[in-house]
C-alpha positions as CSV (number, residue, x, y, z in Angstrom):
1,M,-46.4,138.0,106.7
2,A,-43.3,136.4,105.3
3,A,-41.1,138.4,107.6
4,N,-42.4,136.5,110.5
5,A,-41.9,133.0,109.0
6,T,-40.3,130.5,111.3
7,T,-39.0,127.0,111.0
8,N,-40.9,124.0,112.4
9,T,-38.0,121.9,113.8
10,A,-40.2,118.9,114.3
11,T,-40.8,118.4,110.6
12,G,-38.0,120.4,109.1
13,T,-40.4,122.5,107.0
14,A,-40.8,126.2,107.0
15,A,-43.8,127.9,108.4
16,G,-46.5,128.1,105.8
17,A,-45.6,124.7,104.3
18,A,-48.0,121.9,104.5
19,P,-46.9,120.0,107.7
20,A,-46.5,116.2,107.8
21,T,-48.1,114.1,110.4
22,S,-46.3,114.9,113.7
23,A,-45.2,111.3,114.4
24,P,-45.1,108.2,112.2
25,P,-47.3,105.3,113.0
26,D,-45.6,102.1,114.2
27,D,-47.9,99.9,112.1
28,G,-49.0,99.0,108.6
29,S,-49.7,102.6,107.7
30,A,-46.1,103.7,107.9
31,A,-45.9,103.9,104.1
32,R,-48.9,106.3,104.1
33,W,-47.0,108.6,106.5
34,L,-43.9,108.5,104.3
35,Y,-45.9,109.3,101.2
36,A,-47.6,112.3,102.9
37,Y,-44.4,113.6,104.4
38,A,-42.3,113.4,101.3
39,A,-45.1,114.9,99.0
40,N,-44.6,118.2,100.7
41,P,-42.6,120.5,98.3
42,E,-40.6,121.9,101.3
43,A,-40.0,118.5,102.9
44,R,-36.5,117.9,104.1
45,V,-35.1,114.4,104.6
46,P,-31.9,114.2,106.8
47,G,-28.9,112.2,105.8
48,G,-26.8,109.8,107.8
49,E,-28.9,107.1,109.6
50,L,-32.0,107.7,107.5
51,V,-30.0,107.1,104.2
52,E,-28.7,103.9,105.6
53,E,-32.1,102.8,106.7
54,V,-33.6,103.4,103.3
55,R,-30.8,101.4,101.7
56,A,-31.4,98.6,104.1
57,E,-35.1,98.7,103.2
58,L,-34.2,98.3,99.5
59,H,-31.8,95.4,100.3
60,R,-34.6,93.6,102.2
61,R,-36.4,93.0,98.9
62,V,-33.3,92.2,96.8
63,S,-31.4,89.0,97.4
64,G,-27.9,88.7,96.0
65,R,-26.2,90.8,93.5
66,P,-28.5,92.5,90.9
67,A,-28.3,91.3,87.3
68,P,-26.8,93.7,84.7
69,P,-29.2,96.4,83.5
70,A,-29.9,94.7,80.2
71,E,-31.0,91.5,81.9
72,L,-33.1,93.4,84.4
73,V,-34.9,95.1,81.6
74,R,-35.7,91.8,80.0
75,Q,-36.9,90.3,83.3
76,A,-39.2,93.4,83.9
77,G,-40.6,93.3,80.4
78,D,-41.4,89.6,80.6
79,W,-43.0,89.9,84.0
80,A,-45.1,92.9,82.9
81,A,-46.4,91.1,79.8
82,A,-47.4,88.0,81.8
83,E,-49.0,90.0,84.6
84,G,-50.9,92.2,82.1
85,G,-52.4,89.0,80.6
86,R,-53.3,87.7,84.1
87,F,-55.3,90.8,84.9
88,R,-57.0,91.0,81.5
89,D,-58.1,87.4,82.0
90,L,-59.5,88.4,85.4
91,G,-61.5,91.1,83.7
92,D,-62.7,88.7,81.0
93,R,-64.1,86.4,83.7
94,A,-66.2,89.1,85.3
95,D,-69.8,90.1,84.5
96,D,-70.7,93.8,84.2
97,D,-71.3,94.3,87.9
98,D,-68.1,92.5,88.9
99,R,-66.1,94.3,86.3
100,R,-67.2,97.7,87.8
101,V,-65.9,96.5,91.2
102,L,-62.6,95.3,89.7
103,V,-62.1,98.5,87.8
104,R,-62.7,100.7,90.8
105,R,-60.4,98.7,93.1
106,A,-57.6,98.5,90.4
107,V,-57.7,102.3,89.8
108,L,-57.6,103.1,93.5
109,G,-54.9,100.5,94.2
110,C,-52.6,102.1,91.5
111,A,-53.4,105.7,92.5
112,P,-50.5,106.4,94.9
113,L,-47.9,105.4,92.2
114,S,-49.7,106.8,89.1
115,L,-50.6,110.1,90.6
116,A,-47.0,110.7,91.5
117,S,-45.7,109.3,88.2
118,G,-42.2,110.7,87.6
119,A,-42.0,112.6,90.8
120,W,-38.9,110.8,92.0
121,L,-36.9,112.8,89.4
122,Q,-38.0,116.1,90.7
123,W,-34.8,117.1,92.6
124,L,-32.1,115.5,90.4
125,S,-31.4,119.0,88.9
126,A,-29.9,121.6,91.3
127,P,-28.2,124.9,91.0
128,G,-24.8,123.2,91.2
129,N,-25.3,120.7,88.4
130,A,-27.6,122.6,86.0
131,D,-25.0,122.7,83.3
132,D,-24.3,118.9,83.4
133,A,-25.3,117.2,80.2
134,L,-26.5,114.1,82.0
135,V,-28.6,116.1,84.4
136,L,-30.1,117.9,81.5
137,R,-31.2,114.6,79.9
138,I,-32.8,113.6,83.2
139,L,-34.6,117.0,83.4
140,A,-35.9,116.4,79.9
141,L,-37.4,113.1,81.0
142,Y,-39.0,114.8,83.9
143,A,-40.2,117.7,81.8
144,S,-42.0,115.2,79.6
145,D,-43.6,113.6,82.6
146,T,-44.9,116.9,83.8
147,G,-46.2,118.1,80.4
148,V,-44.0,121.1,80.7
149,G,-45.5,124.4,79.7
150,H,-49.1,123.3,80.2
151,P,-51.2,123.3,83.4
152,G,-52.7,120.0,84.4
153,A,-50.8,118.1,81.7
154,S,-48.6,115.7,83.8
155,R,-48.9,112.0,83.8
156,G,-50.4,112.3,87.3
157,D,-53.0,114.7,86.0
158,A,-54.1,112.3,83.4
159,Y,-54.6,109.7,86.1
160,L,-56.5,112.3,88.2
161,H,-58.8,112.7,85.2
162,L,-59.4,109.0,85.3
163,L,-60.2,109.1,89.0
164,R,-62.6,112.0,88.3
165,R,-64.4,110.1,85.5
166,L,-64.9,107.2,87.9
167,R,-65.9,109.6,90.8
168,L,-63.0,108.4,92.9
169,S,-61.1,111.6,93.3
170,E,-62.4,113.0,96.6
171,N,-59.0,112.6,98.3
172,A,-56.6,113.0,95.3
173,V,-55.7,116.7,95.6
174,P,-53.3,117.6,96.9
175,L,-51.2,114.5,96.7
176,A,-50.6,114.2,100.5
177,R,-54.4,114.0,101.1
178,L,-54.6,110.8,99.2
179,T,-53.2,109.0,102.3
180,G,-56.6,109.7,104.0
181,D,-58.5,107.5,101.5
182,P,-59.3,104.3,103.4
183,R,-60.3,102.6,100.2
184,I,-56.6,102.4,99.1
185,P,-54.7,99.6,100.8
186,D,-51.6,100.5,102.9
187,G,-49.3,98.5,100.7
188,A,-50.0,100.7,97.7
189,Y,-48.0,103.5,99.3
190,T,-44.8,101.5,99.9
191,L,-43.1,101.8,96.5
192,P,-44.1,105.5,95.8
193,G,-43.6,106.5,99.4
194,L,-40.0,105.3,99.4
195,L,-39.4,106.8,96.0
196,L,-40.6,110.2,97.2
197,V,-38.4,110.0,100.3
198,M,-35.4,109.1,98.1
199,S,-36.2,112.0,95.8
200,R,-35.5,114.4,98.6
201,R,-31.9,113.0,98.9
202,P,-31.0,113.1,95.2
203,D,-27.2,113.1,95.7
204,D,-27.5,110.0,97.9
205,F,-29.9,108.0,95.7
206,R,-29.3,109.2,92.1
207,G,-28.4,105.7,90.8
208,E,-31.2,104.0,92.8
209,L,-33.8,106.5,91.5
210,L,-32.7,106.2,87.9
211,G,-32.7,102.4,88.3
212,A,-36.3,102.4,89.7
213,D,-37.4,104.9,87.0
214,L,-36.0,102.6,84.3
215,C,-37.9,99.7,85.9
216,L,-41.2,101.5,85.9
217,R,-40.8,102.8,82.4
218,T,-39.9,99.3,81.2
219,V,-43.0,97.8,82.8
220,G,-45.0,100.7,81.4
221,L,-48.7,100.7,82.3
222,P,-49.0,98.9,85.7
223,P,-50.4,95.4,85.1
224,P,-53.7,96.0,87.1
225,L,-54.4,99.0,84.8
226,T,-54.4,96.8,81.7
227,L,-57.7,95.4,83.0
228,V,-59.0,98.9,83.3
229,R,-57.8,100.0,79.9
230,Q,-59.4,96.9,78.4
231,A,-62.7,97.7,80.1
232,L,-62.6,101.5,79.5
233,P,-60.4,102.1,76.5
234,A,-61.7,105.7,75.9
235,T,-62.1,106.9,79.5
236,A,-58.5,108.0,80.0
237,D,-55.5,109.1,78.0
238,W,-53.7,105.9,78.4
239,A,-50.6,107.0,76.4
240,V,-50.0,109.7,79.0
241,I,-50.7,107.5,82.0
242,D,-48.2,104.9,80.6
243,P,-44.7,106.1,81.7
244,S,-43.1,104.1,78.9
245,A,-45.1,106.0,76.1
246,A,-43.9,109.1,74.4
247,R,-46.2,112.2,74.8
248,R,-46.1,112.9,71.0
249,D,-45.5,110.7,68.0
250,E,-42.2,112.6,67.2
251,D,-40.8,112.3,70.8
252,P,-38.3,109.5,71.7
253,S,-39.4,106.6,73.9
254,P,-39.1,107.6,77.5
255,A,-38.0,104.0,78.3
256,E,-35.2,104.2,75.8
257,E,-34.2,107.7,76.9
258,C,-34.0,106.5,80.5
259,R,-31.9,103.5,79.5
260,T,-29.5,105.9,77.7
261,V,-29.3,108.0,80.8
262,V,-28.5,105.0,82.9
263,E,-25.8,103.8,80.4
264,E,-24.2,107.3,80.5
265,L,-24.2,107.3,84.3
266,I,-22.6,103.9,84.5
267,A,-20.0,104.9,81.9
268,R,-19.1,108.0,83.9
269,E,-19.1,106.6,87.4
270,G,-18.4,102.9,86.9
271,P,-19.3,99.8,89.0
272,R,-20.6,101.8,92.0
273,A,-23.2,103.5,89.8
274,E,-24.1,100.2,88.2
275,A,-24.6,98.6,91.6
276,A,-26.9,101.5,92.7
277,V,-28.9,101.3,89.4
278,G,-29.2,97.6,89.8
279,L,-30.4,97.9,93.4
280,G,-33.0,100.5,92.5
281,F,-34.3,98.5,89.5
282,S,-34.4,95.2,91.4
283,W,-36.0,96.8,94.5
284,A,-38.6,98.6,92.4
285,L,-39.5,95.4,90.5
286,A,-39.7,93.3,93.7
287,A,-41.9,96.0,95.3
288,L,-44.1,96.2,92.2
289,R,-44.4,92.5,92.2
290,E,-45.4,92.4,95.8
291,Q,-47.9,95.2,95.4
292,T,-49.4,93.7,92.2
293,D,-49.8,90.3,93.8
294,A,-51.6,91.8,96.7
295,L,-53.9,93.8,94.4
296,Y,-54.6,90.6,92.3
297,A,-55.5,88.8,95.4
298,E,-57.8,91.6,96.4
299,L,-59.5,91.7,93.0
300,T,-59.9,88.0,93.1
301,A,-61.5,88.1,96.5
302,A,-63.7,91.0,95.4
303,F,-65.6,88.6,93.0
304,D,-67.3,87.6,96.2
305,P,-69.6,90.4,97.3
306,A,-69.1,89.4,100.9
307,Y,-65.5,90.5,100.6
308,D,-66.5,94.1,99.7
309,M,-69.1,94.1,102.4
310,A,-66.6,92.9,105.0
311,E,-64.2,95.6,104.0
312,L,-66.9,98.2,104.3
313,M,-67.8,97.0,107.8
314,R,-64.2,96.9,108.9
315,L,-63.7,100.5,107.7
316,R,-66.9,101.9,109.3
317,A,-66.9,99.8,112.5
318,R,-64.9,102.3,114.6
319,E,-67.2,105.2,114.2
320,G,-70.3,103.0,114.2
321,S,-69.4,101.3,117.5
322,V,-69.9,104.6,119.3
323,Y,-73.6,104.3,118.7
324,H,-76.1,101.4,118.5
325,H,-75.8,100.3,122.1
326,Q,-79.5,99.9,122.4
327,F,-80.1,98.0,119.1
328,Q,-80.0,94.3,119.7
329,L,-78.8,91.8,117.0
330,E,-79.1,88.1,118.0
331,G,-79.0,89.1,121.7
332,R,-76.0,91.4,121.5
333,P,-75.8,95.2,121.1
334,L,-74.9,96.2,117.6
335,A,-72.2,98.3,119.1
336,D,-70.4,95.1,120.3
337,W,-70.7,93.5,116.9
338,L,-69.1,96.6,115.4
339,K,-66.2,96.6,117.8
340,E,-65.5,93.0,116.9
341,S,-65.7,93.9,113.2
342,R,-62.7,96.1,113.4
343,T,-60.6,93.0,113.2
344,D,-63.1,90.3,112.0
345,P,-66.4,91.4,110.4
346,S,-67.5,87.9,109.5
347,G,-69.7,87.4,112.6
348,L,-71.5,90.6,112.0
349,L,-72.1,89.7,108.3
350,G,-73.6,86.4,109.3
351,A,-75.9,88.0,111.9
352,L,-77.0,90.7,109.5
353,A,-77.7,88.0,106.8
354,R,-80.0,86.2,109.3
355,S,-81.7,89.4,110.6
356,R,-84.9,91.1,109.6
357,L,-82.9,93.9,108.2
358,V,-82.0,91.8,105.2
359,K,-84.1,89.9,102.7
360,P,-81.6,87.6,101.0
361,G,-81.4,88.0,97.2
362,R,-83.7,91.1,97.3
363,S,-81.7,94.2,98.3
364,A,-84.5,96.6,97.1
365,A,-86.8,95.1,99.7
366,S,-84.3,95.1,102.5
367,A,-84.6,97.6,105.3
368,L,-80.8,97.9,105.5
369,V,-80.7,99.7,102.2
370,K,-84.2,101.1,102.2
371,G,-86.0,102.4,105.2
372,L,-83.0,102.8,107.6
373,V,-81.1,105.0,105.2
374,S,-84.0,107.0,103.8
375,E,-84.3,110.6,104.6
376,R,-86.6,109.7,107.5
377,G,-84.6,106.8,108.7
378,P,-82.2,106.7,111.7
379,M,-79.2,106.1,109.4
380,F,-79.8,108.8,106.8
381,R,-76.5,109.7,105.0
382,V,-74.5,107.3,107.2
383,F,-73.7,105.3,104.0
384,S,-72.5,106.9,100.8
385,P,-74.0,105.9,97.4
386,D,-71.0,103.7,96.8
387,D,-71.5,102.1,100.2
388,L,-75.1,101.3,99.4
389,T,-74.1,99.7,96.2
390,I,-71.7,97.4,98.1
391,I,-74.4,96.5,100.6
392,G,-77.0,95.9,97.9
393,R,-74.6,93.7,95.9
394,W,-73.9,91.6,99.0
395,I,-77.6,91.2,99.8
396,D,-78.4,90.2,96.3
397,S,-75.7,87.5,96.4
398,L,-77.1,85.8,99.6
399,P,-78.7,82.5,99.0
400,P,-82.4,82.7,99.9
401,R,-82.4,79.7,102.2
402,S,-78.9,79.8,103.8
403,P,-77.9,83.4,104.3
404,G,-75.7,82.6,107.3
405,S,-73.8,79.6,105.9
406,A,-70.2,78.9,107.0
407,E,-69.1,79.4,103.5
408,Q,-70.4,82.9,103.5
409,E,-68.7,83.7,106.7
410,T,-65.4,82.3,105.6
411,A,-65.4,84.3,102.4
412,A,-66.2,87.5,104.4
413,A,-63.3,86.9,106.7
414,R,-60.8,86.6,104.0
415,V,-57.7,88.8,104.5
416,V,-55.5,89.8,101.6
417,P,-51.8,89.9,102.6
418,A,-50.2,93.3,102.4
419,P,-46.6,94.3,101.5
420,R,-44.3,94.7,104.4
421,P,-44.5,98.4,105.6
422,P,-41.3,100.4,105.9
423,V,-41.7,101.0,109.6
424,A,-38.0,101.5,110.4
425,V,-37.7,104.2,107.7
426,A,-40.7,106.1,109.0
427,R,-39.5,105.8,112.5
428,T,-36.0,107.1,111.7
429,L,-37.4,110.0,109.5
430,G,-39.9,110.9,112.3
431,A,-37.1,111.1,114.8
432,G,-35.5,113.9,112.8
433,P,-31.9,114.6,112.1
434,R,-29.4,113.5,114.8
435,T,-27.2,116.6,114.3
436,E,-28.1,120.2,113.6
437,G,-25.1,120.9,111.4
438,R,-23.7,124.4,111.4
439,A,-24.7,127.6,109.7
440,P,-22.5,129.1,107.0
441,A,-19.7,131.3,108.2
442,D,-20.1,133.8,105.4
443,L,-21.9,134.4,102.1
444,R,-19.3,132.5,100.1
445,E,-19.7,129.4,102.2
446,A,-23.5,129.7,102.0
447,Y,-23.3,129.9,98.2
448,H,-21.3,126.7,98.1
449,L,-23.6,124.8,100.5
450,L,-26.7,125.9,98.7
451,M,-25.6,124.3,95.4
452,V,-27.4,121.1,96.3
453,R,-31.0,120.5,97.2
454,T,-30.3,118.9,100.6
455,D,-29.5,120.8,103.8
456,T,-29.2,120.6,107.6
457,P,-31.4,122.2,110.1
458,A,-28.8,124.9,110.7
459,L,-28.5,125.7,107.0
460,R,-32.3,125.7,106.7
461,R,-32.7,128.2,109.5
462,W,-30.0,130.3,108.1
463,S,-31.6,130.3,104.7
464,L,-35.0,131.2,106.1
465,D,-33.4,134.0,108.1
466,Y,-31.6,135.3,105.1
467,V,-34.8,135.5,103.1
468,T,-36.7,137.0,106.0
469,G,-34.1,139.8,106.4
470,W,-33.8,140.4,102.7
471,L,-37.5,140.8,102.4
472,A,-37.6,143.1,105.3
473,R,-35.0,145.2,103.7
474,S,-37.0,145.2,100.5
475,R,-40.2,146.2,102.3
476,Y,-38.5,149.1,104.0
477,G,-39.7,152.5,102.7
478,M,-41.8,151.0,100.0
479,D,-44.7,153.2,100.6
480,H,-42.6,156.3,100.2
481,E,-40.3,155.3,97.4
482,P,-42.4,154.4,94.3
483,I,-41.8,151.1,92.4
484,P,-43.0,150.3,88.9
485,L,-45.8,147.9,90.1
486,P,-49.1,149.7,90.9
487,R,-50.3,150.0,94.4
488,S,-53.3,147.7,93.8
489,W,-53.9,144.9,91.4
490,G,-56.7,145.3,88.9
491,R,-58.9,142.6,87.4
492,E,-57.6,143.5,83.9
493,G,-54.3,141.8,85.1
494,L,-50.7,142.8,84.5
495,R,-50.5,142.4,80.7
496,P,-51.4,146.1,80.0
497,W,-48.9,147.2,82.6
498,L,-46.3,144.9,81.1
499,Q,-46.6,146.6,77.7
500,V,-46.2,150.0,79.4
501,Q,-43.0,148.9,81.1
502,H,-41.6,147.5,77.8
503,D,-42.3,150.8,76.1
504,R,-40.5,152.5,78.9
505,H,-37.5,150.3,78.5
506,G,-37.4,151.0,74.8
507,A,-37.7,154.7,75.4
508,E,-34.8,154.7,77.9
509,F,-32.7,152.8,75.5
510,E,-33.2,155.4,72.8
511,E,-32.7,158.3,75.3
512,N,-29.3,156.8,76.3
513,A,-28.2,156.1,72.8
514,D,-25.6,158.9,73.0
515,V,-24.3,157.8,76.5
516,P,-20.8,156.4,76.1
517,L,-20.5,152.6,76.4
518,P,-18.5,151.3,79.3
519,S,-14.8,150.5,78.8
520,R,-13.6,147.1,77.9
521,D,-12.3,146.5,81.4
522,A,-15.6,147.6,82.9
523,V,-17.5,145.2,80.6
524,I,-15.2,142.3,81.6
525,D,-15.4,143.1,85.3
526,D,-19.2,143.4,85.2
527,T,-19.4,140.1,83.3
528,L,-17.2,138.4,85.9
529,Q,-18.9,139.8,89.0
530,T,-22.2,138.7,87.6
531,A,-21.0,135.2,87.1
532,P,-22.1,133.9,90.6
533,L,-25.6,135.1,89.7
534,T,-25.8,134.1,86.1
535,L,-24.3,130.6,86.4
536,I,-27.3,129.7,88.7
537,D,-29.8,131.2,86.3
538,G,-33.3,130.2,87.3
539,S,-32.4,129.1,90.8
540,W,-35.1,131.3,92.4
541,L,-37.5,128.9,90.7
542,Q,-35.9,125.6,91.7
543,G,-38.7,124.9,94.1
544,F,-41.2,124.8,91.2
545,T,-39.6,121.7,89.8
546,D,-41.6,119.9,92.5
547,H,-44.1,117.5,91.0
548,E,-47.3,119.1,92.1
549,L,-46.2,122.6,91.5
550,A,-44.6,122.0,88.1
551,S,-47.9,121.3,86.4
552,S,-50.2,123.5,88.5
553,D,-52.2,126.4,87.2
554,I,-49.6,128.8,88.7
555,G,-46.4,126.8,88.8
556,H,-46.4,125.4,85.3
557,A,-45.2,128.8,83.9
558,L,-42.5,129.0,86.5
559,F,-41.2,125.5,85.8
560,Q,-41.3,126.2,82.1
561,T,-39.2,129.3,82.7
562,Y,-36.7,127.2,84.8
563,W,-36.7,124.6,82.0
564,D,-35.9,127.4,79.4
565,E,-33.1,128.8,81.5
566,L,-31.4,125.4,81.5
567,G,-31.8,125.0,77.8
568,N,-34.7,122.6,77.6
569,G,-32.5,119.7,78.2
570,I,-30.0,120.7,75.4
571,A,-26.5,121.6,76.5
572,K,-25.9,124.1,73.6
573,L,-28.9,126.1,74.8
574,N,-28.0,126.0,78.5
575,H,-27.7,129.5,79.8
576,P,-24.9,128.8,82.3
577,L,-22.8,127.1,79.6
578,I,-23.4,129.9,77.1
579,Y,-22.3,132.4,79.8
580,R,-19.1,130.4,80.4
581,E,-18.3,130.7,76.7
582,V,-18.4,134.5,77.0
583,L,-16.1,134.3,80.1
584,K,-13.6,132.2,78.2
585,E,-13.5,134.8,75.4
586,M,-12.5,137.2,78.1
587,D,-9.8,134.8,79.2
588,I,-11.6,133.9,82.4
589,D,-11.7,130.2,83.2
590,L,-13.7,129.7,86.4
591,P,-13.8,126.5,88.5
592,P,-17.0,124.4,88.4
593,T,-19.9,126.4,90.0
594,A,-20.6,123.8,92.7
595,S,-17.0,123.6,93.8
596,P,-15.7,125.3,96.9
597,E,-13.0,126.8,94.8
598,F,-15.6,128.7,92.8
599,A,-17.1,130.3,95.9
600,R,-13.6,131.2,97.2
601,W,-12.3,132.4,93.9
602,P,-10.3,135.6,94.7
603,G,-11.4,137.5,91.6
604,F,-15.0,137.8,93.0
605,R,-16.0,140.5,95.3
606,D,-18.0,139.4,98.4
607,A,-20.9,141.6,97.3
608,S,-21.2,139.5,94.2
609,F,-22.7,136.7,96.3
610,E,-25.4,138.7,98.1
611,L,-28.2,138.4,95.4
612,P,-27.3,134.9,94.3
613,V,-27.5,133.6,97.9
614,Y,-30.9,135.2,98.2
615,W,-32.0,133.5,95.0
616,L,-30.7,130.1,96.3
617,C,-32.4,130.6,99.7
618,I,-35.9,131.7,98.5
619,G,-35.9,129.0,95.9
620,R,-36.1,126.4,98.7
621,F,-39.4,127.8,100.0
622,P,-41.9,127.7,97.0
623,R,-44.9,127.6,99.2
624,T,-43.8,129.7,102.2
625,F,-42.7,132.6,99.9
626,Q,-44.9,131.9,96.9
627,P,-46.1,135.6,96.5
628,E,-42.6,136.9,96.9
629,V,-41.2,134.4,94.4
630,L,-43.9,135.4,91.9
631,G,-42.9,139.1,92.3
632,L,-39.2,138.4,92.1
633,N,-39.7,136.3,89.0
634,L,-41.7,139.1,87.3
635,A,-38.9,141.6,88.1
636,M,-36.2,139.3,87.0
637,E,-37.8,138.4,83.6
638,L,-38.7,142.0,82.8
639,S,-35.5,143.6,84.0
640,G,-33.5,143.6,80.7
641,V,-36.1,143.2,78.0
642,G,-36.1,146.0,75.4
643,G,-33.5,148.0,77.2
644,S,-30.4,146.8,79.2
645,Y,-30.1,143.6,77.1
646,R,-29.8,145.7,74.0
647,R,-27.3,148.1,75.5
648,A,-25.3,145.1,76.8
649,R,-25.3,143.7,73.3
650,L,-23.8,146.9,72.0
651,A,-21.0,146.8,74.6
652,L,-20.1,143.2,74.0
653,Q,-20.2,143.7,70.3
654,K,-17.9,146.7,70.5
655,Y,-15.2,144.7,72.0
656,G,-15.6,141.6,69.9
657,F,-17.4,139.3,72.4
658,N,-20.2,136.9,71.6
659,T,-23.6,138.4,72.2
660,R,-25.6,135.2,72.2
661,F,-26.3,135.3,76.0
662,V,-28.0,138.7,75.9
663,D,-29.6,138.0,72.6
664,I,-31.3,134.9,73.7
665,H,-32.6,136.5,76.9
666,N,-34.0,139.5,75.0
667,T,-36.1,137.1,72.9
668,I,-37.2,134.4,75.3
669,D,-38.1,137.0,78.0
670,N,-40.4,139.0,75.7
671,V,-43.6,140.5,76.9
672,A,-45.9,138.9,74.4
673,T,-45.2,135.1,74.5
674,G,-42.0,134.9,76.6
675,H,-40.9,134.7,80.2
676,S,-42.1,138.2,81.1
677,A,-45.6,137.4,79.9
678,W,-45.6,134.0,81.7
679,A,-44.5,135.8,84.9
680,A,-47.3,138.3,84.7
681,D,-49.8,135.6,83.9
682,A,-48.7,133.5,86.9
683,V,-49.2,136.5,89.2
684,D,-52.6,137.1,87.7
685,T,-53.7,133.5,88.1
686,Y,-52.5,133.5,91.7
687,L,-54.3,136.7,92.7
688,A,-57.5,135.9,90.8
689,G,-58.1,132.9,93.1
690,L,-57.8,134.9,96.4
691,P,-60.6,136.6,98.3
692,D,-61.2,140.3,97.6
693,S,-61.1,141.2,101.3
694,S,-58.5,142.5,103.9
695,G,-56.2,140.8,106.2
696,A,-53.8,137.8,106.0
697,G,-54.5,135.6,103.0
698,S,-56.5,138.3,101.1
699,R,-55.8,139.5,97.6
700,A,-54.6,142.8,99.0
701,D,-52.2,141.1,101.4
702,A,-50.9,138.8,98.7
703,W,-50.4,141.7,96.2
704,E,-48.4,143.6,98.8
705,R,-46.1,140.5,99.2
706,V,-45.8,140.3,95.4
707,R,-44.7,143.9,95.3
708,V,-42.1,143.2,98.0
709,G,-40.8,140.2,96.0
710,Y,-40.6,142.5,92.9
711,R,-38.6,145.0,94.8
712,S,-36.4,142.3,96.3
713,L,-34.4,142.1,93.0
714,N,-33.0,145.5,93.8
715,P,-33.8,146.4,97.4
716,P,-32.7,149.6,99.2
717,G,-29.7,150.0,101.4
718,G,-28.8,152.3,104.2
719,A,-29.2,152.4,107.9
720,G,-33.0,152.2,107.9
721,A,-33.0,149.1,105.8
722,R,-30.3,147.6,108.1
723,R,-32.5,148.2,111.1
724,A,-35.5,146.6,109.3
725,A,-33.4,143.5,108.6
726,R,-32.2,143.3,112.2
727,R,-35.7,143.5,113.6
728,A,-36.9,140.8,111.2
729,I,-34.2,138.3,112.1
730,R,-34.7,137.1,115.6
731,G,-31.7,136.4,117.8
732,G,-29.1,138.0,115.5
733,R,-28.3,134.7,113.7
734,I,-27.3,136.6,110.5
735,D,-25.4,139.9,110.5
736,P,-27.7,142.3,108.5
737,L,-24.6,143.8,107.0
738,S,-24.3,140.6,104.9
739,L,-27.7,141.4,103.3
740,F,-26.6,144.4,101.3
741,S,-23.5,146.0,100.1
742,K,-22.1,149.2,101.5
743,R,-22.1,150.6,98.0
744,R,-25.8,151.4,98.3
């Protein structure tokens, strides 16, 4: 249950989140570790030394002062055009069999970057900057990358479709699992791995991330994939995979949009921002060059079937060396040959080529791919169909009279240089934060600290405790005090129930038609005290901006809701900005939402921060508290539709205040095609995929958590709820009194 969630201090992730590897490797696979760690939606990356180590890693690939952005764009465009031609020429030189090998290797080699396309922008919007016009433009770029509003519509999903068409997708979902695919070279993870790490420190690396994004959009389709597009023009949606291409004909060019964002950032922040953008761009281009050169060398080597065979032996040698101690090959146990092959498989290939297991030039007649691997053979299912294709191609390439020539062995031993792994970054990240930081002293300080995406271990534990206590309070007495949600979820879903609730809201509005509207002072006071909540509209969904969640079957609707709350990238539609216009009509000019002055503003009552802090806390744990977030989102989107929004409109209108804020919510939250409908559908999609059984992880358990989340928008108070919160929060790290107001 969520009330028992704890924090894993080793990884900095909440219990229930996908854990990263416990310790980073001190070798060439460090980039894989970074990629897997930072792909976790609840991953937290510490500041301080780690930030400096990442910057040092960027500088290692960038010599001197970067050129101005316009010159960098020209350089990247020229390089991409030349490299694309080089890879297409490579494809033209290949016959059909060789081209299939090149296509598979190119697609796998580009998978870590292309599956995560745009993910480095995922945290650049935050509760504290969600009304910033520049941030909204960045969010618009990211929303396009994710295919906002549609499941499985991101650029990464288009690449996943390509992998599936080529039957290469076994390890592609979820993203972190890709690092377990041994067919992908370590160096392919360096660029996207560091980008994902930087994405978890958006305030430290905004310029670098936008510079790298501009580089990748300028390059467009990675050069190795031009070979694939040439060979398979209709196998993938190349316009979606290409980050420089607009998703629709009427949309602006993403490369031009990113360039405009960069220009605005530099105009706003000056030389320091220009240097950061230049560093990010130059580093991304250098890393992309290095990765592309390595992949070109790999593809060139793969023309020789012995290269593929050597790679297969190297990958399978470790497990194979456990066996085959009795089988002799040229007077040595095969197990010894396999041990040797972990570093140099050329000797084994030569011995196999000379053995009775292989008939050079005739794979169909060779025992290695015939009798040994048949259903009655001793190596049945040891090799996959793809493995057998590699073995057969190698055997067919062997000269009939000189199968063990020195030339063959040299080709088999060829090693393709890999990009330098970011070992120091992985080691520093694996060591964890050097300091714990401190927990907030009160709700106002917590509100201010939670305006950004990053945190400290102390703030993270505090946030987890706050949510845990709040949910315990929400769960208290739920079996005895009815809530609108039914006790069990039916397969008909929530749409029928949603219509009933909407009818009820409408009936209540009509019944209260004669109730006097509140006074002008009461309307102003309510508008003011609601400001800490409304100016972070959508913050309970901030975790669903994460790349994998934003386009998932469940999360796409939540990200689209978040996107709507912030105005779809358009400042005049941004809900926090619209709300500030109403406040100004009431002669209330509040400090910026992310400033410490806002949280300490004396006109707010302390109780006005209780629910906003809950939103800000639970939004950081989209996986740990997914059912509760779904329930909270349903309650939030349905709360005013058809009833309270209409009454609020009458009150605002009576005293001459603009009604746009409540008007827009009453329309976009509607129960047919709006946020309420999306919220219900997200719950239904989530529950439909769970087992209809009992116990943790069952549909019944998840539905109970959804109901708790629904009730958490307006939980009970009193002594019993206080005791429930105290029991849920171990060690008394948060005073349960801070979880609810004495007015309840």
